[in-house]
N, CA, C and O atoms as a MOPAC input file, in Angstrom:
PM7 MOZYME 1SCF
protein

 N    -28.71900 1    -5.46800 1   -14.41100 1
 C    -27.34300 1    -5.07500 1   -14.16300 1
 C    -26.61200 1    -6.23100 1   -13.47500 1
 O    -27.11300 1    -6.80500 1   -12.50800 1
 N    -25.45000 1    -6.55600 1   -13.97100 1
 C    -24.60300 1    -7.55800 1   -13.32300 1
 C    -23.40300 1    -6.85300 1   -12.71300 1
 O    -22.91400 1    -5.85400 1   -13.24000 1
 N    -22.94100 1    -7.39100 1   -11.59700 1
 C    -21.85200 1    -6.75600 1   -10.85900 1
 C    -20.59300 1    -7.58900 1   -10.93400 1
 O    -20.63400 1    -8.81100 1   -10.79700 1
 N    -19.47000 1    -6.91900 1   -11.15500 1
 C    -18.15300 1    -7.54500 1   -11.18100 1
 C    -17.34300 1    -6.97800 1   -10.02600 1
 O    -17.42800 1    -5.78700 1    -9.72600 1
 N    -16.56700 1    -7.82200 1    -9.38600 1
 C    -15.75300 1    -7.41100 1    -8.24600 1
 C    -14.27400 1    -7.56500 1    -8.59200 1
 O    -13.85000 1    -8.60400 1    -9.09800 1
 N    -13.49800 1    -6.52200 1    -8.31500 1
 C    -12.04500 1    -6.56500 1    -8.53300 1
 C    -11.34900 1    -6.56200 1    -7.17700 1
 O    -11.47600 1    -5.60300 1    -6.41600 1
 N    -10.61700 1    -7.62500 1    -6.87300 1
 C     -9.88500 1    -7.72200 1    -5.61600 1
 C     -8.76900 1    -6.67800 1    -5.59300 1
 O     -7.97200 1    -6.58300 1    -6.52500 1
 N     -8.72600 1    -5.89100 1    -4.50300 1
 C     -7.71000 1    -4.85600 1    -4.35700 1
 C     -6.80900 1    -5.14000 1    -3.15900 1
 O     -5.65200 1    -4.71900 1    -3.13700 1
 N     -7.33500 1    -5.85500 1    -2.16300 1
 C     -6.53100 1    -6.15500 1    -0.98100 1
 C     -7.30600 1    -6.95300 1     0.04300 1
 O     -8.31700 1    -7.58300 1    -0.26900 1
 N     -6.81300 1    -6.91500 1     1.28000 1
 C     -7.38800 1    -7.70600 1     2.36100 1
 C     -7.52600 1    -6.87300 1     3.61900 1
 O     -6.80000 1    -5.89800 1     3.81500 1
 N     -8.47000 1    -7.26500 1     4.47500 1
 C     -8.68400 1    -6.62600 1     5.77300 1
 C     -8.44400 1    -7.67600 1     6.84700 1
 O     -8.98300 1    -8.78100 1     6.78100 1
 N     -7.62100 1    -7.32000 1     7.84900 1
 C     -7.32700 1    -8.18900 1     8.99300 1
 C     -7.37000 1    -7.34400 1    10.25900 1
 O     -7.30900 1    -6.11600 1    10.19500 1
 N     -7.47300 1    -7.99800 1    11.40000 1
 C     -7.32200 1    -7.30000 1    12.67500 1
 C     -5.83500 1    -7.05900 1    12.88700 1
 O     -5.01700 1    -7.91800 1    12.55900 1
 N     -5.47600 1    -5.90100 1    13.43300 1
 C     -4.07300 1    -5.59900 1    13.69100 1
 C     -3.51800 1    -6.55000 1    14.74600 1
 O     -4.27400 1    -7.19100 1    15.47600 1
 N     -2.20700 1    -6.63500 1    14.81800 1
 C     -1.56900 1    -7.52700 1    15.79500 1
 C     -1.96700 1    -7.17900 1    17.22200 1
 O     -2.11700 1    -8.07000 1    18.05900 1
 N     -2.14200 1    -5.88200 1    17.50800 1
 C     -2.54200 1    -5.46600 1    18.85500 1
 C     -4.02900 1    -5.69300 1    19.08500 1
 O     -4.48000 1    -5.70600 1    20.23000 1
 N     -4.80500 1    -5.87400 1    18.00300 1
 C     -6.22500 1    -6.13800 1    18.11300 1
 C     -7.08000 1    -4.90000 1    18.23400 1
 O     -8.30500 1    -5.00700 1    18.28400 1
 N     -6.47200 1    -3.72200 1    18.28400 1
 C     -7.23300 1    -2.50100 1    18.47600 1
 C     -7.59800 1    -1.75800 1    17.20100 1
 O     -8.19000 1    -0.68100 1    17.26300 1
 N     -7.25600 1    -2.31700 1    16.05000 1
 C     -7.52300 1    -1.64000 1    14.78000 1
 C     -7.65300 1    -2.67600 1    13.67000 1
 O     -7.34900 1    -3.85400 1    13.86200 1
 N     -8.10400 1    -2.22300 1    12.51700 1
 C     -8.13300 1    -3.06800 1    11.33700 1
 C     -6.94500 1    -2.71100 1    10.46300 1
 O     -6.62300 1    -1.53400 1    10.29900 1
 N     -6.29100 1    -3.72200 1     9.90000 1
 C     -5.14000 1    -3.54100 1     9.02800 1
 C     -5.59200 1    -3.79100 1     7.59200 1
 O     -6.08200 1    -4.87300 1     7.27200 1
 N     -5.42700 1    -2.79100 1     6.72800 1
 C     -5.76600 1    -2.93400 1     5.31800 1
 C     -4.48600 1    -3.17100 1     4.54100 1
 O     -3.57800 1    -2.34100 1     4.57100 1
 N     -4.40500 1    -4.29000 1     3.84800 1
 C     -3.26400 1    -4.61100 1     2.98800 1
 C     -3.73600 1    -4.44100 1     1.55400 1
 O     -4.54100 1    -5.23000 1     1.05900 1
 N     -3.23200 1    -3.41000 1     0.88900 1
 C     -3.70300 1    -3.06800 1    -0.44700 1
 C     -2.59700 1    -3.32600 1    -1.45800 1
 O     -1.47100 1    -2.85000 1    -1.30600 1
 N     -2.93700 1    -4.08600 1    -2.49200 1
 C     -1.99900 1    -4.36900 1    -3.57100 1
 C     -1.76700 1    -3.08100 1    -4.35500 1
 O     -2.71100 1    -2.52000 1    -4.91100 1
 N     -0.54000 1    -2.61200 1    -4.40700 1
 C     -0.21600 1    -1.32800 1    -5.03600 1
 C     -0.59200 1    -1.30300 1    -6.51800 1
 O     -1.10700 1    -0.29800 1    -7.00800 1
 N     -0.34200 1    -2.38500 1    -7.22300 1
 C     -0.66300 1    -2.41900 1    -8.65400 1
 C     -2.17800 1    -2.37800 1    -8.86700 1
 O     -2.66500 1    -1.65000 1    -9.73200 1
 N     -2.92100 1    -3.15900 1    -8.07800 1
 C     -4.38200 1    -3.16900 1    -8.19700 1
 C     -4.95900 1    -1.79800 1    -7.83900 1
 O     -5.90400 1    -1.33400 1    -8.47700 1
 N     -4.38900 1    -1.15000 1    -6.81500 1
 C     -4.85900 1     0.17100 1    -6.40800 1
 C     -4.60000 1     1.19600 1    -7.50600 1
 O     -5.44800 1     2.04600 1    -7.77900 1
 N     -3.43500 1     1.11800 1    -8.13100 1
 C     -3.09700 1     2.05200 1    -9.21600 1
 C     -4.05600 1     1.89700 1   -10.39700 1
 O     -4.36100 1     2.87200 1   -11.08400 1
 N     -4.52900 1     0.67400 1   -10.63100 1
 C     -5.44200 1     0.40700 1   -11.74800 1
 C     -6.90800 1     0.67400 1   -11.38600 1
 O     -7.76100 1     0.73200 1   -12.27200 1
 N     -7.20400 1     0.83700 1   -10.10000 1
 C     -8.58900 1     1.01700 1    -9.66300 1
 C     -9.17900 1     2.30400 1   -10.23500 1
 O     -8.48300 1     3.30400 1   -10.41100 1
 N    -10.47600 1     2.25000 1   -10.51900 1
 C    -11.17000 1     3.42700 1   -11.04500 1
 C    -11.27900 1     4.48700 1    -9.95500 1
 O    -11.60500 1     4.19100 1    -8.80600 1
 N    -11.00300 1     5.70800 1   -10.33700 1
 C    -11.02400 1     6.82500 1    -9.40900 1
 C    -12.19500 1     7.74400 1    -9.72300 1
 O    -12.71700 1     7.74900 1   -10.83800 1
 N    -12.60100 1     8.52000 1    -8.72700 1
 C    -13.61400 1     9.54100 1    -8.96200 1
 C    -13.20100 1    10.81600 1    -8.25000 1
 O    -12.43200 1    10.78200 1    -7.29000 1
 N    -13.71900 1    11.94200 1    -8.72800 1
 C    -13.37200 1    13.23700 1    -8.15400 1
 C    -14.41900 1    13.64800 1    -7.12700 1
 O    -15.62200 1    13.55000 1    -7.36900 1
 N    -13.93800 1    14.10800 1    -5.97900 1
 C    -14.81800 1    14.65800 1    -4.96400 1
 C    -15.20800 1    16.07700 1    -5.34200 1
 O    -14.68600 1    16.63500 1    -6.30700 1
 N    -16.12500 1    16.66000 1    -4.58200 1
 C    -16.57000 1    18.03000 1    -4.86000 1
 C    -15.42700 1    19.03000 1    -4.79700 1
 O    -15.45800 1    20.07200 1    -5.45200 1
 N    -14.40800 1    18.69600 1    -3.99000 1
 C    -13.25700 1    19.59600 1    -3.85600 1
 C    -12.19100 1    19.35500 1    -4.92600 1
 O    -11.14800 1    20.00800 1    -4.93200 1
 N    -12.46700 1    18.39700 1    -5.84200 1
 C    -11.53700 1    18.12100 1    -6.92800 1
 C    -10.50200 1    17.04800 1    -6.61600 1
 O     -9.76900 1    16.62100 1    -7.50800 1
 N    -10.43200 1    16.60400 1    -5.35400 1
 C     -9.47700 1    15.54500 1    -4.99900 1
 C     -9.94100 1    14.21500 1    -5.56900 1
 O    -11.13700 1    13.98100 1    -5.74000 1
 N     -8.97700 1    13.34500 1    -5.86000 1
 C     -9.25300 1    12.02400 1    -6.42400 1
 C     -9.42200 1    10.98800 1    -5.30800 1
 O     -8.66700 1    10.99000 1    -4.33600 1
 N    -10.40700 1    10.11000 1    -5.45000 1
 C    -10.67900 1     9.05200 1    -4.48600 1
 C    -10.84500 1     7.71900 1    -5.20400 1
 O    -11.17600 1     7.67200 1    -6.38900 1
 N    -10.61000 1     6.64100 1    -4.46900 1
 C    -10.87400 1     5.28100 1    -4.94000 1
 C    -11.88100 1     4.67500 1    -3.97800 1
 O    -11.63900 1     4.64100 1    -2.77100 1
 N    -13.00200 1     4.19800 1    -4.49100 1
 C    -14.04600 1     3.60800 1    -3.66700 1
 C    -13.79900 1     2.10700 1    -3.53500 1
 O    -13.75400 1     1.38900 1    -4.53400 1
 N    -13.63800 1     1.63600 1    -2.29400 1
 C    -13.42200 1     0.21500 1    -2.02000 1
 C    -14.51000 1    -0.26300 1    -1.07000 1
 O    -15.09200 1     0.53100 1    -0.33200 1
 N    -14.77900 1    -1.55500 1    -1.09200 1
 C    -15.84400 1    -2.11600 1    -0.27900 1
 C    -15.38000 1    -3.40400 1     0.39600 1
 O    -14.63800 1    -4.19800 1    -0.18400 1
 N    -15.83600 1    -3.59100 1     1.63800 1
 C    -15.61500 1    -4.83800 1     2.37600 1
 C    -16.95200 1    -5.22600 1     2.99200 1
 O    -17.71400 1    -4.35500 1     3.41100 1
 N    -17.24400 1    -6.50900 1     3.05300 1
 C    -18.49500 1    -7.01400 1     3.60000 1
 C    -18.57400 1    -6.72100 1     5.10100 1
 O    -17.70100 1    -7.13900 1     5.86100 1
 N    -19.61600 1    -6.00400 1     5.52700 1
 C    -19.76500 1    -5.59600 1     6.92800 1
 C    -19.89900 1    -6.79600 1     7.87000 1
 O    -19.36000 1    -6.77100 1     8.97600 1
 N    -20.60800 1    -7.83900 1     7.44800 1
 C    -20.74500 1    -9.03100 1     8.29900 1
 C    -19.39800 1    -9.71100 1     8.51300 1
 O    -19.10000 1   -10.17300 1     9.61500 1
 N    -18.59300 1    -9.77200 1     7.47300 1
 C    -17.27200 1   -10.39200 1     7.59400 1
 C    -16.33300 1    -9.54300 1     8.44300 1
 O    -15.50800 1   -10.08200 1     9.18000 1
 N    -16.45200 1    -8.21900 1     8.34600 1
 C    -15.66500 1    -7.33300 1     9.21000 1
 C    -16.06000 1    -7.56500 1    10.66600 1
 O    -15.19900 1    -7.61900 1    11.54400 1
 N    -17.35000 1    -7.70000 1    10.91900 1
 C    -17.83400 1    -7.96900 1    12.27900 1
 C    -17.26200 1    -9.28300 1    12.80700 1
 O    -16.87100 1    -9.36700 1    13.97100 1
 N    -17.21400 1   -10.30200 1    11.95800 1
 C    -16.64300 1   -11.59700 1    12.35600 1
 C    -15.16300 1   -11.45900 1    12.68400 1
 O    -14.67200 1   -12.10100 1    13.61300 1
 N    -14.44500 1   -10.62300 1    11.92700 1
 C    -13.02500 1   -10.38300 1    12.21400 1
 C    -12.88700 1    -9.73000 1    13.58700 1
 O    -12.04800 1   -10.14100 1    14.39000 1
 N    -13.70400 1    -8.72000 1    13.85600 1
 C    -13.64300 1    -8.01600 1    15.12900 1
 C    -13.97600 1    -8.93100 1    16.31100 1
 O    -13.44100 1    -8.75400 1    17.40500 1
 N    -14.85900 1    -9.90700 1    16.08800 1
 C    -15.25100 1   -10.84900 1    17.13600 1
 C    -14.28000 1   -12.01700 1    17.26800 1
 O    -14.38900 1   -12.80800 1    18.20500 1
 N    -13.34200 1   -12.13100 1    16.34900 1
 C    -12.35600 1   -13.20600 1    16.39700 1
 C    -12.78200 1   -14.48900 1    15.71700 1
 O    -12.07400 1   -15.49300 1    15.79600 1
 N    -13.94100 1   -14.47600 1    15.04000 1
 C    -14.45200 1   -15.67700 1    14.37200 1
 C    -13.87500 1   -15.85000 1    12.96800 1
 O    -14.04700 1   -16.90200 1    12.35200 1
 N    -13.20100 1   -14.83700 1    12.46700 1
 C    -12.64300 1   -14.86500 1    11.11300 1
 C    -11.33600 1   -14.08800 1    11.14000 1
 O    -11.19300 1   -13.14700 1    11.92100 1
 N    -10.38400 1   -14.46800 1    10.30000 1
 C     -9.08900 1   -13.78900 1    10.30000 1
 C     -8.94300 1   -12.72900 1     9.21600 1
 O     -8.25900 1   -11.72600 1     9.41500 1
 N     -9.58200 1   -12.94600 1     8.07200 1
 C     -9.34700 1   -12.05900 1     6.93000 1
 C    -10.58100 1   -12.00500 1     6.03700 1
 O    -11.36500 1   -12.95200 1     5.98100 1
 N    -10.73900 1   -10.88000 1     5.33800 1
 C    -11.74800 1   -10.76400 1     4.29000 1
 C    -11.17700 1    -9.89500 1     3.16800 1
 O    -10.14200 1    -9.25000 1     3.33300 1
 N    -11.85000 1    -9.88900 1     2.05800 1
 C    -11.34600 1    -9.16700 1     0.88200 1
 C    -11.77000 1    -7.70000 1     0.88800 1
 O    -12.78500 1    -7.32500 1     1.47600 1
 N    -10.97200 1    -6.89700 1     0.22500 1
 C    -11.24300 1    -5.48100 1    -0.00400 1
 C    -11.31600 1    -5.33100 1    -1.52100 1
 O    -10.34500 1    -5.61000 1    -2.22400 1
 N    -12.47000 1    -4.89000 1    -2.02400 1
 C    -12.72100 1    -4.92600 1    -3.46600 1
 C    -13.25800 1    -3.60300 1    -3.98700 1
 O    -13.69000 1    -2.73600 1    -3.22700 1
 N    -13.21800 1    -3.48000 1    -5.30000 1
 C    -13.92100 1    -2.40900 1    -5.98900 1
 C    -14.98200 1    -3.08600 1    -6.84500 1
 O    -14.69100 1    -4.04700 1    -7.55700 1
 N    -16.22300 1    -2.58100 1    -6.77500 1
 C    -17.32300 1    -3.15300 1    -7.54300 1
 C    -17.57700 1    -2.35200 1    -8.80300 1
 O    -17.47000 1    -1.12600 1    -8.80700 1
 N    -17.92000 1    -3.06900 1    -9.89000 1
 C    -18.21200 1    -2.45200 1   -11.17500 1
 C    -19.54000 1    -2.97700 1   -11.69600 1
 O    -19.92500 1    -4.11300 1   -11.42000 1
 N    -20.22600 1    -2.14700 1   -12.44300 1
 C    -21.37700 1    -2.59200 1   -13.24600 1
 C    -20.74900 1    -3.29600 1   -14.44200 1
 O    -20.09200 1    -2.65400 1   -15.26100 1
 N    -20.94400 1    -4.60100 1   -14.55300 1
 C    -20.31700 1    -5.38400 1   -15.61100 1
 C    -20.76300 1    -4.93800 1   -17.01000 1
 O    -20.01400 1    -5.08600 1   -17.97500 1
 N    -21.98300 1    -4.39100 1   -17.12100 1
 C    -22.48000 1    -3.97500 1   -18.42200 1
 C    -21.82900 1    -2.68100 1   -18.90400 1
 O    -21.53600 1    -2.54000 1   -20.09100 1
 N    -21.60100 1    -1.73200 1   -17.99000 1
 C    -21.03700 1    -0.44100 1   -18.39200 1
 C    -19.56800 1    -0.29900 1   -18.00100 1
 O    -18.90300 1     0.64500 1   -18.42700 1
 N    -19.05300 1    -1.23700 1   -17.18800 1
 C    -17.69500 1    -1.21000 1   -16.67800 1
 C    -17.42500 1     0.02500 1   -15.82700 1
 O    -16.27900 1     0.46000 1   -15.70800 1
 N    -18.47800 1     0.59400 1   -15.23100 1
 C    -18.29000 1     1.75000 1   -14.35800 1
 C    -18.42000 1     1.33900 1   -12.90200 1
 O    -19.10600 1     0.37300 1   -12.57000 1
 N    -17.75000 1     2.09000 1   -12.04500 1
 C    -17.72800 1     1.83100 1   -10.60900 1
 C    -19.13900 1     1.93900 1   -10.04500 1
 O    -19.93000 1     2.77900 1   -10.47500 1
 N    -19.44700 1     1.07500 1    -9.07300 1
 C    -20.73800 1     1.11600 1    -8.39400 1
 C    -20.56100 1     1.84100 1    -7.08400 1
 O    -21.52300 1     2.00000 1    -6.33200 1

């Protein structure tokens, strides 16, 4: 299985430093693959690298990507 990543947005520390700010591209989000929860609501699964988020929180990094992962062979969300 090969994995493909689709960039959807970015993660940064908020200006106050007490939260993470997610900047999501509206067009990319609209095109993102959705799945239904048990209650029937629609969700979009996004992923950010935990080590890079930790670096942002520690001040060693300013930004990282927010992506949706796909199985490149089946084109389905991972």
